[in-house]
C-alpha positions in Angstrom: 95.1 103.6 91.0 96.4 106.2 93.6 98.2 103.4 95.3 100.1 102.3 92.2 100.9 106.0 91.6 102.3 106.3 95.1 104.5 103.2 94.7 105.6 104.3 91.2 106.3 107.9 91.7 107.4 107.7 95.3 109.9 105.0 94.4 111.1 106.8 91.5 111.5 109.9 93.4 113.6 108.1 96.1 115.8 107.0 93.4 116.2 110.6 92.2 117.3 111.6 95.7 119.5 108.7 96.4 121.2 108.5 93.1 121.0 111.7 91.2 124.4 111.3 89.4 123.1 108.3 87.5 120.4 110.5 86.0 122.5 113.5 85.1 123.6 111.9 81.7 120.1 112.1 80.4 119.3 115.7 81.4 119.0 118.1 78.4 121.9 120.5 78.2 119.5 123.5 78.7 118.5 122.6 82.1 120.3 124.8 84.7 122.1 123.1 87.8 120.9 119.6 86.6 121.9 117.9 89.8 119.9 120.1 91.9 117.1 119.8 89.4 117.2 115.9 89.6 117.2 116.0 93.5 114.4 118.7 93.6 112.2 116.6 91.2 112.8 113.5 93.4 111.5 115.4 96.5 108.7 116.6 94.4 107.6 113.2 93.3 107.9 112.0 96.9 105.9 114.9 98.2 103.3 114.6 95.5 103.0 110.8 96.1 102.4 111.3 99.7 99.7 114.1 98.8 97.7 111.4 97.1 97.0 110.0 100.5 95.2 113.2 101.6 91.8 114.1 100.1 92.4 117.9 100.5 95.5 117.7 98.3 95.1 114.5 96.1 93.7 116.5 93.3 96.6 119.0 93.3 99.2 116.2 93.8 97.7 114.4 90.7 97.9 117.5 88.6 101.6 118.0 89.8 102.5 114.4 88.8 100.9 114.9 85.3 102.8 118.1 84.8 106.1 116.5 86.0 105.4 113.6 83.5 105.3 116.2 80.8 108.3 118.0 82.0 110.5 114.8 82.0 109.8 114.0 78.5 112.8 115.8 77.0 115.0 113.9 79.2 113.3 110.6 78.1 113.8 111.7 74.5 117.5 112.3 75.1 117.9 109.1 76.9 116.3 107.2 73.8 117.8 109.0 71.0 121.4 109.4 72.2 121.7 105.9 73.4 122.7 107.0 76.9 123.4 104.1 79.2 121.8 104.6 82.7 122.9 102.1 85.2 119.9 99.8 86.2 117.8 100.8 83.1 117.7 98.9 79.9 119.3 100.5 76.9 117.3 99.0 74.1 114.4 100.0 72.1 112.2 97.4 73.6 112.5 99.8 76.8 112.7 103.0 75.0 109.8 102.7 72.5 107.1 101.6 75.0 108.4 104.2 77.6 108.0 107.1 75.1 104.7 105.7 73.8 103.3 105.4 77.3 104.2 108.9 78.3 100.7 110.2 77.5 99.3 107.3 79.2 101.1 108.1 82.4 99.8 111.8 82.2 96.3 110.4 81.8 96.8 107.9 84.7 97.6 111.0 86.9 94.8 113.0 85.9 92.1 110.4 85.9 93.1 108.8 89.1 92.7 112.2 90.9 89.6 113.2 89.2 90.6 115.8 86.7 89.4 113.9 83.8 86.8 111.0 83.2 87.9 110.4 79.6 87.3 107.9 78.0 84.7 106.8 80.5 83.0 110.2 80.7 83.8 113.8 79.8 85.0 116.4 82.2 85.6 116.5 85.9 82.8 114.5 87.7 80.9 116.5 90.4 81.5 113.7 92.9 85.3 113.4 92.2 85.5 117.2 92.3 84.1 117.0 95.9 86.1 114.0 96.9 89.4 115.8 95.8 88.4 119.0 97.4 89.0 120.9 93.9 86.0 123.3 94.7 
């Protein structure tokens, strides 16, 4: 699960850094300095993705990526409901519907893969994962 997180979040982070202007259209109006925010979040995604490789900070990286997935939800809503075209991304509800519905799953994925939660396969942080992620 962590390797797929590295690929997905790392790849998206690279796109944010290399093509921030394409994503400016979906930034909510209340976000200050939106271009800098897009670039900064790209670097955050890259750094947190790389952090998943290291046991000492893998848990923290998973938590950061989960919080990031929550933080970008307003941009995803704006993208979907205002029909904003972003080059390279589909602009139909066949894309937006599943994308919005899967947002909680992405948050779960980040938390589950890094040992913060065991649900639905167990309740709470397991002691072994707690030690593996050096969350003590």
